[in-house]
C-alpha positions as MATLAB code, in Angstrom:
seq = 'MRALTWHGKRDVRVEDVPRPEVVNPSDAIIEITATAICGSDLHLYNDNVPSMREGDILGHEPMGEVVEVGPDVESLEVGDRVVVPFTISCGACWFCENDLYSLCDNSNPNAEIARKMMGHSPAGLFGYSHMMGGYAGGQAEYLRVPYADVGPIAVDADLPDEQVLLLSDVLPTGYMAAENAQIEPEDTVAVWGCGPVGQFAIQSSWLFDANRVIAIDRWPERLEMAREHGDAETIHYEHEDVYDRLMEMTGGRGPDRCIDAVGTDAHGTGVVDATDRVKRSAKLEDDRPYVLREAIKCCRKGGTLSIPGVYVGRADNVPIGAMMNKALTIQTGQTHVQRYLDPLLDQIESGNIDPSFVVTHRASLEDGPEMYRKFNDKEDGCIKVVLTP';
ca = [
      51.418   29.304  -25.726;
      51.617   32.536  -23.785;
      49.111   33.158  -21.326;
      48.305   35.197  -18.477;
      49.100   33.208  -15.039;
      47.747   33.737  -11.179;
      50.728   33.547   -8.544;
      49.338   35.396   -5.628;
      48.222   38.836   -4.747;
      48.976   41.453   -7.298;
      51.232   38.648   -8.785;
      50.493   38.513  -12.223;
      52.925   36.686  -14.827;
      53.232   35.815  -19.247;
      54.398   32.644  -18.890;
      54.646   29.452  -21.617;
      51.939   26.964  -21.051;
      50.157   23.908  -23.050;
      47.957   24.829  -25.839;
      44.263   23.430  -25.129;
      42.957   20.735  -27.017;
      39.966   19.062  -27.285;
      38.577   16.988  -24.457;
      34.991   16.465  -25.068;
      33.087   15.929  -28.402;
      31.660   19.037  -27.595;
      34.187   21.322  -26.912;
      35.785   24.251  -29.749;
      39.577   25.592  -29.574;
      39.637   29.141  -30.220;
      42.751   31.770  -31.225;
      42.105   34.642  -29.273;
      42.117   37.951  -31.284;
      41.155   39.835  -28.641;
      40.721   39.557  -24.782;
      40.101   42.155  -21.798;
      41.145   42.685  -18.367;
      37.480   42.899  -16.476;
      36.907   44.766  -13.048;
      36.125   41.157  -11.899;
      39.510   40.006  -12.803;
      40.881   42.623   -9.764;
      39.095   40.797   -7.478;
      41.249   37.722   -8.272;
      44.470   40.057   -8.683;
      44.135   41.412   -4.859;
      43.091   37.676   -4.058;
      39.730   38.165   -2.546;
      38.241   34.979   -4.502;
      38.635   31.762   -2.607;
      39.810   28.637   -4.380;
      42.533   29.847   -6.744;
      45.603   28.448   -7.492;
      49.282   29.290   -8.430;
      49.294   28.994  -12.202;
      45.567   29.181  -13.208;
      44.946   31.196  -16.210;
      43.260   34.304  -15.981;
      40.493   36.167  -18.312;
      36.634   36.179  -18.860;
      36.225   38.125  -22.160;
      37.494   36.961  -25.122;
      37.134   36.859  -28.611;
      39.058   34.635  -31.827;
      39.152   32.758  -34.420;
      37.351   28.709  -34.255;
      40.261   26.958  -35.175;
      39.013   23.354  -34.171;
      35.968   21.694  -33.028;
      35.077   18.275  -31.486;
      32.678   16.121  -33.402;
      29.374   16.889  -32.095;
      29.849   20.563  -32.455;
      27.042   21.649  -35.246;
      26.847   25.628  -34.959;
      30.227   26.074  -35.534;
      33.075   25.447  -37.934;
      36.695   26.013  -38.492;
      37.354   29.951  -39.255;
      34.155   31.513  -37.415;
      34.757   34.288  -36.012;
      33.058   34.039  -32.344;
      32.619   36.203  -29.248;
      32.885   33.449  -26.047;
      30.453   34.601  -22.956;
      31.978   34.062  -19.293;
      29.192   31.807  -18.462;
      29.757   28.274  -19.439;
      26.259   26.606  -20.253;
      25.154   23.106  -21.168;
      22.270   23.774  -22.787;
      19.937   21.199  -21.419;
      19.200   21.379  -18.045;
      15.973   23.095  -16.201;
      17.841   26.368  -15.649;
      19.266   26.725  -18.923;
      16.000   25.461  -20.652;
      14.743   28.710  -19.168;
      17.314   31.282  -20.196;
      19.035   30.981  -16.570;
      22.028   30.370  -18.195;
      24.413   31.411  -15.084;
      22.732   29.382  -12.995;
      23.408   26.052  -15.176;
      23.192   22.729  -13.149;
      25.828   20.804  -15.625;
      29.140   23.171  -16.192;
      30.782   23.297  -12.787;
      32.753   20.283  -12.608;
      33.576   21.463   -8.928;
      30.141   21.978   -8.118;
      30.608   20.279   -4.518;
      32.904   23.416   -3.872;
      30.190   26.355   -4.289;
      27.818   24.122   -3.031;
      29.282   24.455    0.367;
      29.548   27.972    0.552;
      26.703   28.897   -1.160;
      24.352   26.304   -0.825;
      23.727   25.579   -4.880;
      26.494   25.564   -7.185;
      25.984   28.439  -10.063;
      27.454   27.604  -13.993;
      31.176   26.907  -14.468;
      33.190   30.178  -15.181;
      36.361   31.092  -17.491;
      39.172   31.578  -15.704;
      37.413   32.590  -12.676;
      38.311   29.930   -9.660;
      38.260   26.227   -8.357;
      34.838   26.876   -6.908;
      33.527   27.915  -10.599;
      34.913   24.896  -12.444;
      38.601   25.694  -12.498;
      38.337   26.733  -15.997;
      41.084   28.008  -18.081;
      40.785   31.661  -19.081;
      40.849   33.579  -22.495;
      43.642   35.819  -21.462;
      46.092   33.617  -23.411;
      46.647   32.314  -27.213;
      44.100   30.045  -27.139;
      40.999   28.856  -25.461;
      39.332   25.831  -25.030;
      35.423   26.400  -24.980;
      33.025   23.511  -23.955;
      29.979   23.099  -25.034;
      30.416   25.001  -27.976;
      26.961   24.886  -29.435;
      25.189   27.020  -26.798;
      28.095   29.933  -25.962;
      30.088   31.349  -28.752;
      28.096   33.902  -31.239;
      29.340   34.317  -34.670;
      30.210   37.890  -35.471;
      30.390   39.832  -38.785;
      33.690   40.239  -40.382;
      33.462   43.720  -40.907;
      32.709   44.904  -37.081;
      36.490   45.705  -35.410;
      36.978   43.551  -32.350;
      36.530   46.234  -29.784;
      32.957   46.712  -30.874;
      31.851   43.490  -29.963;
      34.419   42.032  -27.606;
      32.167   43.489  -24.819;
      29.294   40.727  -25.702;
      31.362   38.546  -23.861;
      30.551   40.195  -20.329;
      30.160   43.781  -19.643;
      27.999   45.209  -22.063;
      24.787   42.277  -21.223;
      26.041   42.856  -17.833;
      25.104   46.449  -17.861;
      21.935   45.629  -19.904;
      21.062   42.741  -17.613;
      21.453   45.019  -14.405;
      19.124   47.561  -15.640;
      16.568   45.189  -16.590;
      16.718   43.771  -13.210;
      15.977   47.355  -12.290;
      12.520   47.172  -13.358;
      12.752   50.628  -14.869;
       9.859   52.216  -15.507;
       9.037   55.442  -17.585;
       9.430   58.260  -15.170;
      11.635   56.866  -13.261;
      15.021   58.279  -11.257;
      17.934   55.566  -11.461;
      20.850   55.549   -9.579;
      23.804   53.913  -10.263;
      27.178   53.528   -8.101;
      30.191   52.744   -9.962;
      31.131   54.452  -13.044;
      33.342   51.620  -14.595;
      32.277   49.629  -17.745;
      29.658   47.679  -16.231;
      28.398   50.977  -14.934;
      28.445   52.695  -17.973;
      26.771   50.158  -19.821;
      24.029   50.265  -16.925;
      23.392   53.875  -17.396;
      23.333   53.323  -21.022;
      20.745   50.370  -20.959;
      18.762   52.923  -18.430;
      17.767   54.976  -21.034;
      16.820   51.882  -23.480;
      14.232   51.047  -20.307;
      12.751   54.680  -20.792;
      14.653   56.065  -17.691;
      13.784   59.703  -16.691;
      16.933   60.276  -15.396;
      19.902   58.754  -14.517;
      22.349   59.636  -11.582;
      25.649   58.317  -12.086;
      28.325   57.855   -8.582;
      31.781   57.592   -8.457;
      35.239   59.252   -7.389;
      37.018   58.937  -10.413;
      36.983   62.180  -12.595;
      37.636   60.717  -16.302;
      34.701   57.570  -15.175;
      32.099   60.881  -14.218;
      33.239   62.535  -17.502;
      32.644   59.230  -19.646;
      28.977   58.782  -17.739;
      28.092   62.556  -18.403;
      29.439   62.580  -21.925;
      28.583   58.699  -23.177;
      25.741   58.496  -20.764;
      24.270   61.842  -20.422;
      23.838   61.035  -16.579;
      23.974   63.375  -13.704;
      26.891   62.985  -11.612;
      28.122   62.458   -7.642;
      31.089   62.790   -6.895;
      31.154   60.883   -3.407;
      34.381   62.239   -2.140;
      33.339   65.714   -2.575;
      29.055   65.661   -1.585;
      27.240   63.354    1.020;
      25.521   60.841   -1.422;
      22.394   60.444    0.658;
      21.993   64.058    0.866;
      22.835   64.735   -2.506;
      19.797   62.091   -3.690;
      17.626   62.960   -1.645;
      18.058   67.041   -2.397;
      17.617   65.788   -6.128;
      14.853   63.524   -5.855;
      12.781   65.999   -3.440;
      13.570   63.859   -0.678;
      11.809   60.456   -2.351;
      14.962   58.922   -3.292;
      15.742   57.409   -6.811;
      13.162   54.670   -7.936;
      15.714   52.573   -9.198;
      19.235   51.951   -7.379;
      22.212   49.875   -9.490;
      24.936   48.655   -7.524;
      27.963   48.204  -10.175;
      30.312   47.925   -7.867;
      30.460   44.727   -5.667;
      32.530   43.424   -3.348;
      35.781   46.033   -3.427;
      33.453   49.188   -2.662;
      35.204   52.162   -1.336;
      33.466   54.526    0.910;
      34.809   57.626    3.191;
      34.734   57.827    7.109;
      35.112   55.496    9.561;
      32.626   52.810    7.846;
      34.931   52.475    5.023;
      37.873   52.066    7.635;
      36.001   49.707    9.899;
      35.163   47.282    6.528;
      38.940   47.189    5.971;
      40.056   45.979    8.840;
      37.421   43.371    9.253;
      38.683   41.737    5.639;
      42.006   41.851    6.585;
      41.513   40.084    9.814;
      39.163   37.403    7.900;
      35.791   38.913    9.770;
      34.261   39.866    6.076;
      34.691   38.768    2.738;
      33.689   41.543    0.926;
      33.366   45.278    1.798;
      29.326   46.040    1.084;
      29.978   50.115    1.439;
      27.876   50.926   -1.739;
      25.312   47.777   -0.542;
      24.295   49.385    2.355;
      24.462   53.311    0.532;
      21.986   51.748   -1.479;
      19.442   50.108    0.366;
      19.380   53.403    2.835;
      18.929   55.717   -0.236;
      16.628   53.543   -2.363;
      13.185   55.056   -2.294;
      10.155   52.871   -0.616;
       9.191   50.009   -2.643;
      11.802   50.914   -5.077;
      14.385   47.919   -6.528;
      17.909   47.283   -6.069;
      19.902   45.563   -8.839;
      23.360   43.889   -7.966;
      25.344   43.329  -11.160;
      28.584   44.238   -8.921;
      30.368   40.845   -7.464;
      30.220   39.758   -4.366;
      32.106   36.637   -3.209;
      31.036   35.718    0.453;
      29.965   37.194    3.636;
      29.163   40.899    3.893;
      28.934   43.048    7.919;
      26.290   45.137    8.648;
      24.125   44.939    5.673;
      20.846   46.991    6.978;
      18.246   43.845    6.034;
      16.126   45.985    8.495;
      15.695   48.960    6.037;
      15.433   46.433    3.568;
      12.404   44.837    4.393;
      10.928   48.053    6.087;
      11.055   49.844    2.992;
       9.766   47.173    0.682;
      12.422   46.925   -1.702;
      12.828   44.416   -4.664;
      16.093   42.970   -5.258;
      17.960   41.547   -8.035;
      21.031   39.760   -8.379;
      22.856   37.318  -10.492;
      26.146   36.818  -13.113;
      24.425   37.026  -16.079;
      22.619   35.192  -18.418;
      24.930   36.204  -21.591;
      23.342   33.519  -24.386;
      19.969   35.225  -23.124;
      21.595   38.780  -24.529;
      23.924   38.251  -27.178;
      21.213   38.160  -30.565;
      19.453   40.841  -29.550;
      22.833   43.173  -28.059;
      24.477   42.287  -31.136;
      21.400   43.503  -33.401;
      22.104   46.550  -31.590;
      25.719   47.055  -32.839;
      24.762   46.092  -36.232;
      22.651   48.568  -36.575;
      24.757   51.224  -35.296;
      22.597   51.823  -32.145;
      25.125   50.782  -30.041;
      28.997   50.735  -29.699;
      30.529   49.684  -26.876;
      34.023   50.518  -27.771;
      33.887   54.065  -26.311;
      34.802   52.515  -22.798;
      38.069   51.322  -23.823;
      41.057   53.173  -22.694;
      44.041   51.193  -23.021;
      45.080   48.680  -25.371;
      48.272   46.700  -25.193;
      49.643   43.377  -26.107;
      49.498   40.217  -24.071;
      53.046   40.423  -22.670;
      52.217   43.683  -21.253;
      49.155   42.139  -19.606;
      51.037   41.792  -15.897;
      51.873   46.123  -16.088;
      47.849   46.547  -17.130;
      46.970   44.859  -14.227;
      48.904   46.799  -12.162;
      47.812   50.146  -13.918;
      44.013   48.902  -14.286;
      44.027   48.295  -10.295;
      45.733   51.201   -9.563;
      43.527   53.203  -11.939;
      46.368   54.965  -13.678;
      46.470   57.004  -16.158;
      42.951   57.274  -16.599;
      42.469   53.332  -17.166;
      38.977   52.382  -17.219;
      39.126   49.090  -19.842;
      41.792   47.419  -21.301;
      42.373   45.545  -24.574;
      45.158   42.825  -25.156;
      45.764   41.056  -28.311;
      48.105   37.977  -28.111;
];
């Protein structure tokens, strides 16, 4: 089969690889009909995530048709049309039983690697390094799905792929980000980053009765999308100081809830941003926490900081003193996707949510390497790419 494979920094190739087979009785094989490139994939593309190996199959936002199931699979049948969450979860451990699916105890066969770095291992993830399980990803013609009774959700044949595909990651990620922000009526919410996760965090903030949503980015097309589809006020951080502008907009109080939808590859301005880049290139830090620092500074006293943006290791000069003295609540985590699939699918089926507005580029799997480059370079207004095998 054909698949997008990783071969080092900014080197993605389309290659022939073996078609996956059922390995465990709880597996299913999916023939992919649509798969997306996520902003998190760019962390791999830029070689910022440890434990990648040459030839790894990329991708964690897939959907398709079930073509084979193991003997223990009960909830899926051949021919079912499904969306596959990026988190791989067993459904039986303490964490899964408490709806903390991205913290599954059993789905990462390389848990020891993660434990050495983080103290404990989270769940395995599709196409996202050997530290996270070494699972083949979904930017391919076929995908093996472990624990198939726990992950995939069947979707109605009348819904176009683009309306449901993003249930695999970015839609529930944006929703959980807003939920984690603990938004209350009359709150002002500030969202850093207007990529797909930021867009869905903006939209979800309104679902939690936010009074005001302010979106922060530097790309005009993303800010326009936040205004047009998210009804957000916007700040272009290269044109005005974010802290000063937020204080002006909130009467000096600061936003009640802040969402960092950027993560490890944050861009900033001035000496601090340049210093982060030098430190990362010298392997003195793993992340560029510019947005994290800024959100801590800007958030009102007693407010909440929600972090859906992916961080991969060590971040320098994070103002923990400000975090503590301002009594901020911090909520983080990979998304517990399975928790949100049914309610968000209901919202899509009822017409209350149409996630497809973020899709700006469509291409074949064969065009994947070029689309990675275009997405990474923010060329041609590229915000979200959907590939079809």
